[in-house]
VMD Tcl script that builds the backbone (N, CA, C; Angstrom):
set m [mol new atoms 339]
animate dup $m
set s [atomselect $m all]
$s set {name element resname resid chain x y z} {
  {N N MET 1 A -5.556 11.097 -9.948}
  {CA C MET 1 A -5.683 9.667 -9.460}
  {C C MET 1 A -5.319 9.635 -7.995}
  {N N SER 2 A -5.932 8.826 -7.272}
  {CA C SER 2 A -5.692 8.540 -5.819}
  {C C SER 2 A -4.400 7.883 -5.772}
  {N N GLU 3 A -3.633 8.115 -4.605}
  {CA C GLU 3 A -2.263 7.481 -4.396}
  {C C GLU 3 A -2.497 6.122 -3.816}
  {N N THR 4 A -3.670 5.703 -3.422}
  {CA C THR 4 A -3.974 4.438 -2.964}
  {C C THR 4 A -5.169 3.701 -3.486}
  {N N LEU 5 A -5.296 2.541 -3.429}
  {CA C LEU 5 A -6.533 1.740 -3.776}
  {C C LEU 5 A -7.131 1.105 -2.595}
  {N N GLN 6 A -8.494 0.974 -2.559}
  {CA C GLN 6 A -9.153 0.369 -1.439}
  {C C GLN 6 A -9.988 -0.777 -1.915}
  {N N TYR 7 A -9.980 -1.914 -1.210}
  {CA C TYR 7 A -10.776 -3.079 -1.540}
  {C C TYR 7 A -10.909 -4.027 -0.336}
  {N N ARG 8 A -11.998 -4.385 0.058}
  {CA C ARG 8 A -12.268 -5.343 1.088}
  {C C ARG 8 A -11.570 -5.052 2.374}
  {N N GLY 9 A -11.400 -3.819 2.728}
  {CA C GLY 9 A -10.790 -3.349 3.990}
  {C C GLY 9 A -9.204 -3.262 3.837}
  {N N TYR 10 A -8.672 -3.468 2.635}
  {CA C TYR 10 A -7.260 -3.363 2.540}
  {C C TYR 10 A -6.899 -2.082 1.639}
  {N N THR 11 A -5.682 -1.668 1.835}
  {CA C THR 11 A -5.220 -0.506 1.133}
  {C C THR 11 A -4.025 -0.948 0.251}
  {N N GLY 12 A -3.892 -0.413 -0.979}
  {CA C GLY 12 A -2.738 -0.780 -1.811}
  {C C GLY 12 A -2.143 0.570 -2.353}
  {N N THR 13 A -0.884 0.434 -2.648}
  {CA C THR 13 A -0.219 1.639 -3.156}
  {C C THR 13 A -0.381 1.762 -4.740}
  {N N VAL 14 A -0.166 2.935 -5.239}
  {CA C VAL 14 A -0.164 3.055 -6.640}
  {C C VAL 14 A 1.111 3.875 -7.032}
  {N N GLN 15 A 1.917 3.195 -7.927}
  {CA C GLN 15 A 3.190 3.768 -8.329}
  {C C GLN 15 A 3.234 3.566 -9.863}
  {N N TYR 16 A 4.190 4.304 -10.479}
  {CA C TYR 16 A 4.363 4.222 -11.955}
  {C C TYR 16 A 5.825 3.934 -12.322}
  {N N SER 17 A 6.155 2.860 -13.125}
  {CA C SER 17 A 7.454 2.644 -13.653}
  {C C SER 17 A 7.522 3.285 -15.019}
  {N N ALA 18 A 8.371 4.287 -15.224}
  {CA C ALA 18 A 8.540 4.916 -16.557}
  {C C ALA 18 A 9.272 3.907 -17.386}
  {N N GLU 19 A 10.228 3.167 -16.744}
  {CA C GLU 19 A 11.027 2.244 -17.567}
  {C C GLU 19 A 10.188 1.154 -18.195}
  {N N ASP 20 A 9.216 0.540 -17.420}
  {CA C ASP 20 A 8.369 -0.510 -17.881}
  {C C ASP 20 A 7.068 -0.018 -18.484}
  {N N LYS 21 A 6.721 1.276 -18.263}
  {CA C LYS 21 A 5.506 1.834 -18.711}
  {C C LYS 21 A 4.312 1.107 -18.078}
  {N N LEU 22 A 4.401 0.853 -16.812}
  {CA C LEU 22 A 3.443 0.143 -16.041}
  {C C LEU 22 A 3.038 0.730 -14.695}
  {N N LEU 23 A 1.805 0.763 -14.365}
  {CA C LEU 23 A 1.437 0.996 -13.025}
  {C C LEU 23 A 1.659 -0.142 -12.188}
  {N N PHE 24 A 1.975 -0.030 -10.913}
  {CA C PHE 24 A 2.195 -1.065 -9.999}
  {C C PHE 24 A 1.951 -0.730 -8.582}
  {N N GLY 25 A 1.959 -1.751 -7.691}
  {CA C GLY 25 A 1.771 -1.299 -6.213}
  {C C GLY 25 A 1.831 -2.633 -5.402}
  {N N HIS 26 A 1.659 -2.404 -4.051}
  {CA C HIS 26 A 1.635 -3.540 -3.171}
  {C C HIS 26 A 0.638 -3.263 -2.100}
  {N N VAL 27 A 0.072 -4.329 -1.493}
  {CA C VAL 27 A -0.857 -4.073 -0.405}
  {C C VAL 27 A -0.223 -3.782 0.910}
  {N N LEU 28 A -0.744 -2.818 1.596}
  {CA C LEU 28 A -0.190 -2.364 2.914}
  {C C LEU 28 A -0.820 -3.183 3.996}
  {N N GLY 29 A -0.039 -3.354 5.024}
  {CA C GLY 29 A -0.536 -4.022 6.339}
  {C C GLY 29 A -0.662 -5.495 6.286}
  {N N VAL 30 A -0.019 -6.198 5.390}
  {CA C VAL 30 A -0.124 -7.636 5.333}
  {C C VAL 30 A 1.268 -8.241 5.532}
  {N N ARG 31 A 1.325 -9.469 6.031}
  {CA C ARG 31 A 2.599 -10.132 6.104}
  {C C ARG 31 A 2.995 -10.638 4.688}
  {N N GLY 32 A 4.128 -10.520 4.342}
  {CA C GLY 32 A 4.643 -10.848 2.965}
  {C C GLY 32 A 4.293 -9.828 1.922}
  {N N LEU 33 A 4.377 -10.204 0.739}
  {CA C LEU 33 A 4.268 -9.107 -0.343}
  {C C LEU 33 A 3.166 -9.579 -1.273}
  {N N ILE 34 A 2.097 -8.722 -1.372}
  {CA C ILE 34 A 1.096 -8.861 -2.353}
  {C C ILE 34 A 1.233 -7.715 -3.403}
  {N N SER 35 A 1.674 -8.017 -4.535}
  {CA C SER 35 A 1.974 -6.965 -5.554}
  {C C SER 35 A 0.943 -7.240 -6.755}
  {N N TYR 36 A 0.845 -6.078 -7.472}
  {CA C TYR 36 A -0.125 -6.147 -8.700}
  {C C TYR 36 A 0.427 -5.033 -9.604}
  {N N GLU 37 A -0.036 -5.179 -10.823}
  {CA C GLU 37 A 0.368 -4.232 -11.924}
  {C C GLU 37 A -0.660 -4.100 -12.915}
  {N N GLY 38 A -0.525 -3.169 -13.836}
  {CA C GLY 38 A -1.466 -2.928 -15.025}
  {C C GLY 38 A -0.957 -1.925 -15.931}
  {N N ALA 39 A -1.271 -1.999 -17.184}
  {CA C ALA 39 A -0.905 -1.070 -18.222}
  {C C ALA 39 A -1.866 0.190 -18.169}
  {N N SER 40 A -3.024 0.007 -17.494}
  {CA C SER 40 A -3.963 1.113 -17.381}
  {C C SER 40 A -4.469 1.086 -15.945}
  {N N VAL 41 A -5.176 2.228 -15.543}
  {CA C VAL 41 A -5.866 2.222 -14.232}
  {C C VAL 41 A -6.805 1.130 -14.012}
  {N N GLU 42 A -7.531 0.823 -15.045}
  {CA C GLU 42 A -8.490 -0.250 -14.867}
  {C C GLU 42 A -7.832 -1.645 -14.659}
  {N N ASP 43 A -6.712 -1.810 -15.446}
  {CA C ASP 43 A -5.977 -3.099 -15.342}
  {C C ASP 43 A -5.335 -3.227 -13.978}
  {N N LEU 44 A -4.779 -2.078 -13.398}
  {CA C LEU 44 A -4.221 -2.030 -12.049}
  {C C LEU 44 A -5.301 -2.440 -11.077}
  {N N GLN 45 A -6.443 -1.801 -11.159}
  {CA C GLN 45 A -7.458 -2.050 -10.135}
  {C C GLN 45 A -7.952 -3.439 -10.151}
  {N N ALA 46 A -8.112 -3.950 -11.423}
  {CA C ALA 46 A -8.533 -5.432 -11.545}
  {C C ALA 46 A -7.483 -6.341 -10.954}
  {N N ASP 47 A -6.221 -6.121 -11.258}
  {CA C ASP 47 A -5.156 -7.048 -10.684}
  {C C ASP 47 A -5.053 -6.903 -9.189}
  {N N PHE 48 A -5.332 -5.629 -8.684}
  {CA C PHE 48 A -5.242 -5.383 -7.198}
  {C C PHE 48 A -6.341 -6.254 -6.535}
  {N N ARG 49 A -7.634 -6.164 -7.078}
  {CA C ARG 49 A -8.646 -7.004 -6.539}
  {C C ARG 49 A -8.519 -8.406 -6.698}
  {N N ALA 50 A -7.958 -8.900 -7.824}
  {CA C ALA 50 A -7.722 -10.320 -7.955}
  {C C ALA 50 A -6.620 -10.806 -7.051}
  {N N ALA 51 A -5.668 -10.055 -6.784}
  {CA C ALA 51 A -4.504 -10.445 -5.886}
  {C C ALA 51 A -5.077 -10.569 -4.528}
  {N N LEU 52 A -5.953 -9.559 -4.125}
  {CA C LEU 52 A -6.516 -9.664 -2.711}
  {C C LEU 52 A -7.465 -10.822 -2.559}
  {N N ASP 53 A -8.304 -11.056 -3.575}
  {CA C ASP 53 A -9.167 -12.238 -3.628}
  {C C ASP 53 A -8.471 -13.446 -3.427}
  {N N ASP 54 A -7.349 -13.639 -4.082}
  {CA C ASP 54 A -6.551 -14.869 -3.976}
  {C C ASP 54 A -5.938 -14.982 -2.612}
  {N N TYR 55 A -5.411 -13.857 -1.973}
  {CA C TYR 55 A -4.852 -13.831 -0.746}
  {C C TYR 55 A -5.879 -14.210 0.387}
  {N N ILE 56 A -7.005 -13.557 0.197}
  {CA C ILE 56 A -8.079 -13.878 1.254}
  {C C ILE 56 A -8.648 -15.302 1.107}
  {N N GLY 57 A -8.745 -15.831 -0.163}
  {CA C GLY 57 A -9.106 -17.157 -0.351}
  {C C GLY 57 A -8.077 -18.232 0.284}
  {N N ASP 58 A -6.739 -17.804 0.113}
  {CA C ASP 58 A -5.718 -18.687 0.792}
  {C C ASP 58 A -5.877 -18.600 2.328}
  {N N LEU 59 A -6.051 -17.506 2.865}
  {CA C LEU 59 A -6.278 -17.308 4.351}
  {C C LEU 59 A -7.515 -18.173 4.755}
  {N N GLU 60 A -8.546 -18.122 4.032}
  {CA C GLU 60 A -9.733 -18.859 4.408}
  {C C GLU 60 A -9.519 -20.324 4.345}
  {N N LYS 61 A -8.745 -20.746 3.295}
  {CA C LYS 61 A -8.445 -22.205 3.179}
  {C C LYS 61 A -7.628 -22.630 4.404}
  {N N ALA 62 A -6.748 -21.812 4.883}
  {CA C ALA 62 A -5.857 -22.070 5.961}
  {C C ALA 62 A -6.552 -22.005 7.264}
  {N N GLY 63 A -7.814 -21.594 7.300}
  {CA C GLY 63 A -8.609 -21.479 8.529}
  {C C GLY 63 A -8.498 -20.136 9.204}
  {N N VAL 64 A -7.938 -19.109 8.640}
  {CA C VAL 64 A -7.822 -17.864 9.192}
  {C C VAL 64 A -9.206 -17.141 9.021}
  {N N ILE 65 A -9.919 -16.957 10.140}
  {CA C ILE 65 A -11.283 -16.458 9.992}
  {C C ILE 65 A -11.259 -14.961 9.788}
  {N N ASP 66 A -10.556 -14.203 10.517}
  {CA C ASP 66 A -10.582 -12.738 10.418}
  {C C ASP 66 A -9.516 -12.399 9.445}
  {N N SER 67 A -9.780 -12.240 8.138}
  {CA C SER 67 A -8.782 -11.903 7.210}
  {C C SER 67 A -8.623 -10.429 6.896}
  {N N VAL 68 A -9.404 -9.655 7.523}
  {CA C VAL 68 A -9.392 -8.183 7.154}
  {C C VAL 68 A -8.391 -7.636 8.297}
  {N N PRO 69 A -7.499 -6.738 7.775}
  {CA C PRO 69 A -6.503 -6.218 8.725}
  {C C PRO 69 A -7.172 -5.278 9.773}
  {N N PRO 70 A -6.603 -5.239 10.976}
  {CA C PRO 70 A -7.141 -4.315 12.025}
  {C C PRO 70 A -7.103 -2.956 11.571}
  {N N GLU 71 A -8.176 -2.182 11.960}
  {CA C GLU 71 A -8.233 -0.815 11.658}
  {C C GLU 71 A -7.891 0.049 12.925}
  {N N GLY 72 A -7.593 1.239 12.649}
  {CA C GLY 72 A -7.395 2.262 13.788}
  {C C GLY 72 A -6.201 2.905 13.583}
  {N N ALA 73 A -6.021 4.023 14.315}
  {CA C ALA 73 A -4.904 4.865 14.193}
  {C C ALA 73 A -3.712 4.464 15.102}
  {N N LEU 74 A -2.612 4.606 14.581}
  {CA C LEU 74 A -1.373 4.408 15.450}
  {C C LEU 74 A -0.668 5.748 15.451}
  {N N PRO 75 A -0.598 6.538 16.666}
  {CA C PRO 75 A 0.037 7.713 16.659}
  {C C PRO 75 A 1.532 7.555 16.451}
  {N N VAL 76 A 2.118 8.346 15.516}
  {CA C VAL 76 A 3.556 8.292 15.265}
  {C C VAL 76 A 4.001 9.752 15.434}
  {N N PHE 77 A 5.038 10.017 16.197}
  {CA C PHE 77 A 5.456 11.325 16.481}
  {C C PHE 77 A 6.856 11.447 15.675}
  {N N LEU 78 A 6.974 12.365 14.707}
  {CA C LEU 78 A 8.108 12.669 13.980}
  {C C LEU 78 A 8.683 13.961 14.525}
  {N N THR 79 A 10.037 13.946 14.604}
  {CA C THR 79 A 10.663 15.117 15.143}
  {C C THR 79 A 11.765 15.564 14.267}
  {N N GLY 80 A 12.223 16.810 14.385}
  {CA C GLY 80 A 13.394 17.346 13.749}
  {C C GLY 80 A 13.419 17.106 12.237}
  {N N GLU 81 A 14.548 16.618 11.787}
  {CA C GLU 81 A 14.830 16.514 10.355}
  {C C GLU 81 A 13.995 15.469 9.618}
  {N N VAL 82 A 13.554 14.426 10.374}
  {CA C VAL 82 A 12.743 13.397 9.734}
  {C C VAL 82 A 11.349 14.037 9.429}
  {N N ARG 83 A 10.830 14.805 10.368}
  {CA C ARG 83 A 9.549 15.456 10.160}
  {C C ARG 83 A 9.611 16.410 8.911}
  {N N GLN 84 A 10.685 17.184 8.974}
  {CA C GLN 84 A 10.831 18.171 7.900}
  {C C GLN 84 A 10.902 17.553 6.481}
  {N N LEU 85 A 11.698 16.478 6.465}
  {CA C LEU 85 A 11.839 15.793 5.190}
  {C C LEU 85 A 10.517 15.117 4.704}
  {N N ALA 86 A 9.871 14.491 5.710}
  {CA C ALA 86 A 8.536 13.793 5.354}
  {C C ALA 86 A 7.511 14.896 4.945}
  {N N SER 87 A 7.522 16.055 5.604}
  {CA C SER 87 A 6.495 17.116 5.307}
  {C C SER 87 A 6.792 17.667 3.925}
  {N N GLN 88 A 8.110 17.822 3.654}
  {CA C GLN 88 A 8.488 18.359 2.328}
  {C C GLN 88 A 8.117 17.386 1.153}
  {N N TYR 89 A 8.305 16.108 1.424}
  {CA C TYR 89 A 7.967 15.050 0.426}
  {C C TYR 89 A 6.484 15.054 0.221}
  {N N ALA 90 A 5.762 15.180 1.263}
  {CA C ALA 90 A 4.308 15.101 1.188}
  {C C ALA 90 A 3.764 16.301 0.317}
  {N N LYS 91 A 4.306 17.440 0.671}
  {CA C LYS 91 A 3.875 18.677 -0.003}
  {C C LYS 91 A 4.246 18.595 -1.576}
  {N N GLU 92 A 5.497 18.094 -1.826}
  {CA C GLU 92 A 5.917 18.030 -3.239}
  {C C GLU 92 A 5.089 16.943 -4.024}
  {N N HIS 93 A 4.611 15.935 -3.371}
  {CA C HIS 93 A 3.880 14.917 -4.034}
  {C C HIS 93 A 2.421 15.036 -3.831}
  {N N GLU 94 A 1.934 16.078 -3.244}
  {CA C GLU 94 A 0.539 16.274 -2.945}
  {C C GLU 94 A -0.141 15.076 -2.160}
  {N N LEU 95 A 0.493 14.597 -1.115}
  {CA C LEU 95 A 0.135 13.532 -0.294}
  {C C LEU 95 A -0.080 14.033 1.087}
  {N N SER 96 A -0.865 13.373 1.978}
  {CA C SER 96 A -0.936 13.702 3.383}
  {C C SER 96 A 0.329 13.217 4.007}
  {N N LEU 97 A 0.615 13.762 5.165}
  {CA C LEU 97 A 1.856 13.346 5.934}
  {C C LEU 97 A 1.591 11.823 6.355}
  {N N ALA 98 A 0.323 11.541 6.804}
  {CA C ALA 98 A 0.004 10.174 7.227}
  {C C ALA 98 A 0.222 9.178 6.068}
  {N N THR 99 A -0.079 9.556 4.850}
  {CA C THR 99 A 0.143 8.673 3.666}
  {C C THR 99 A 1.658 8.481 3.480}
  {N N VAL 100 A 2.365 9.476 3.602}
  {CA C VAL 100 A 3.875 9.425 3.417}
  {C C VAL 100 A 4.421 8.450 4.487}
  {N N VAL 101 A 4.025 8.592 5.758}
  {CA C VAL 101 A 4.586 7.777 6.777}
  {C C VAL 101 A 4.100 6.294 6.588}
  {N N GLN 102 A 2.950 6.023 6.240}
  {CA C GLN 102 A 2.461 4.742 5.979}
  {C C GLN 102 A 3.179 4.082 4.719}
  {N N GLN 103 A 3.391 4.851 3.717}
  {CA C GLN 103 A 4.084 4.264 2.503}
  {C C GLN 103 A 5.569 3.990 2.873}
  {N N ALA 104 A 6.134 4.871 3.680}
  {CA C ALA 104 A 7.566 4.689 4.007}
  {C C ALA 104 A 7.744 3.470 4.986}
  {N N LEU 105 A 6.843 3.332 5.836}
  {CA C LEU 105 A 6.910 2.072 6.751}
  {C C LEU 105 A 6.660 0.830 5.960}
  {N N ALA 106 A 5.669 0.863 5.079}
  {CA C ALA 106 A 5.410 -0.337 4.212}
  {C C ALA 106 A 6.644 -0.684 3.363}
  {N N GLU 107 A 7.256 0.339 2.807}
  {CA C GLU 107 A 8.488 0.130 2.057}
  {C C GLU 107 A 9.559 -0.510 2.824}
  {N N PHE 108 A 9.796 0.041 4.110}
  {CA C PHE 108 A 10.822 -0.447 5.045}
  {C C PHE 108 A 10.559 -1.923 5.370}
  {N N PHE 109 A 9.355 -2.241 5.694}
  {CA C PHE 109 A 9.061 -3.703 6.151}
  {C C PHE 109 A 9.051 -4.650 4.941}
  {N N THR 110 A 8.751 -4.194 3.743}
  {CA C THR 110 A 8.825 -4.935 2.530}
  {C C THR 110 A 10.295 -5.337 2.277}
  {N N ARG 111 A 11.106 -4.386 2.427}
  {CA C ARG 111 A 12.480 -4.569 2.116}
  {C C ARG 111 A 13.176 -5.511 3.328}
  {N N ALA 112 A 12.646 -5.331 4.460}
  {CA C ALA 112 A 13.263 -6.032 5.631}
  {C C ALA 112 A 12.826 -7.516 5.753}
  {N N ALA 113 A 11.700 -7.771 4.955}
  {CA C ALA 113 A 11.113 -9.161 5.081}
  {C C ALA 113 A 11.991 -10.137 4.174}
}
mol reanalyze $m
mol bondsrecalc $m
mol representation Tube
mol addrep $m
């Protein structure tokens, strides 16, 4: 299974809660928190799409025309211990280093909000 979901230009995370026996995630690159969950991959994908459709609908009602997040790369330079830890995590979880950095930043800003 992919570690992210894609829909309408947005990316969402995929995580699993063993305690709740649910898949869950949140949309990356948006203000606020858009979360979704499901008991199966199909349920997770459907809830992800529905959550984004609602979010985009709310933006359109508020008069926000360009509701798709900006695309493009943001160069991030990791050094020393941070790079080593991130690289090790990526390898252990079979993720790209870019995905690890993106997920870590999303988690940080979600908690900081």
